[in-house]
C-alpha positions in Angstrom: -16.2 2.7 23.1 -16.2 -0.5 21.1 -13.4 -0.6 18.4 -14.6 -1.0 14.8 -14.1 -4.4 13.3 -11.0 -4.8 11.1 -13.3 -5.5 8.1 -14.0 -1.8 7.9 -10.3 -1.1 7.1 -9.8 -0.5 3.4 -6.5 -1.1 1.7 -5.6 0.0 -1.9 -3.0 -2.3 -3.4 -1.0 -1.3 -6.5 1.3 -4.2 -7.7 2.1 -4.9 -11.4 3.1 -8.6 -10.8 -0.1 -10.6 -11.1 1.0 -13.5 -9.0 2.3 -11.3 -6.2 -0.9 -9.2 -6.3 -3.1 -12.3 -5.9 -1.0 -13.6 -3.0 -1.1 -10.2 -1.3 -4.9 -9.8 -1.8 -5.5 -13.3 -0.4 -3.3 -12.8 2.7 -4.9 -9.4 3.5 -8.4 -10.5 2.9 -7.8 -13.6 5.1 -6.6 -11.1 7.8 -10.0 -9.4 7.6 -9.2 -6.4 5.4 -11.1 -5.1 2.4 -8.7 -4.9 -0.5 -9.0 -3.2 -3.9 -6.2 -4.1 -6.2 -4.7 -2.6 -9.4 -1.9 -3.5 -11.7 -0.6 0.0 -12.2 -0.2 3.3 -10.2 -2.5 5.3 -12.5 -5.5 3.1 -12.1 -4.9 3.0 -8.3 -4.7 6.8 -8.3 -8.1 7.1 -10.1 -9.7 4.8 -7.5 -8.2 6.9 -4.7 -9.8 10.0 -6.1 -13.2 8.2 -5.9 -13.2 7.0 -2.3 -11.0 7.0 0.9 -8.7 4.2 1.9 -6.8 3.8 5.2 -3.7 2.3 3.6 -2.0 2.4 0.3 0.2 -0.6 -0.3 2.2 -0.2 -3.4 5.1 -1.6 -5.4 7.6 1.1 -6.4 8.5 0.1 -10.0 5.3 0.0 -12.0 4.1 1.1 -15.4 2.1 4.3 -16.0 2.8 5.8 -12.6 5.4 4.5 -10.2 4.6 3.8 -6.5 6.5 6.9 -5.2 4.5 9.3 -7.4 1.3 7.4 -6.5 2.1 7.7 -2.8 2.9 11.4 -3.1 -0.4 12.1 -4.9 -2.3 9.8 -2.4 -1.0 11.9 0.5 -2.0 15.1 -1.3 -5.5 13.8 -1.6 -5.6 12.4 1.9 -2.9 13.5 4.4 -4.1 10.8 6.8 -3.6 7.8 4.5 -0.9 5.4 5.6 1.6 4.3 3.0 3.6 1.1 2.7 6.0 0.3 -0.2 6.6 -3.3 -1.1 9.7 -3.5 -3.2 12.8 -5.4 -4.3 14.4 -1.9 -4.5 14.3 -0.7 -0.9 17.2 1.7 -1.5 15.0 3.6 -4.0 12.3 4.2 -1.5 14.7 5.2 1.2 16.5 7.7 -1.0 15.7 11.1 0.4 15.6 12.5 -3.1 12.7 10.2 -4.1 10.2 12.5 -2.4 8.4 9.5 -1.0 6.1 10.4 2.0 8.5 10.6 4.9 6.6 8.3 7.3 6.0 5.6 4.7 7.0 2.1 5.7 9.1 -0.1 3.4 8.8 -3.8 3.2 11.5 -5.4 1.1 10.8 -8.4 -1.2 11.0 -11.3 -0.7 8.9 -11.3 2.5 6.6 -13.8 4.3 2.9 -13.0 4.0 2.6 -13.2 7.8 5.3 -10.5 8.0 3.2 -8.4 5.6 0.0 -8.8 7.6 1.9 -8.0 10.9 3.5 -4.8 9.4 0.1 -3.7 8.0 -1.5 -4.2 11.4 1.3 -2.2 13.2 1.1 0.6 10.6 -2.6 0.9 10.9 -2.5 0.8 14.7 0.1 3.6 14.8 
């Protein structure tokens, strides 16, 4: 069986920092992923309800709906979606009381874009 090309992998990105969001989209698209990006959790959640994504890549601290609530709702909609938090507040994501999806990956800011792409590839391959 021939594996599907990576371009079929769809990533939903929720990041409220405009510059960071642009960098992330560019890095992921250069790596061959299809990326839909939003500047807040609520908009990203509405998009998730419309179509499936393989990966939710989300900041934790955002307006309208934070990344943890977004991740929780995303996994309710699609138990198979992979979740990765990108945050300067790793302790928040790792806090067991946060109710973040238990197999979510956390990538702490600042990080190199190459590290992000590597972590995304590893998570999607798992």
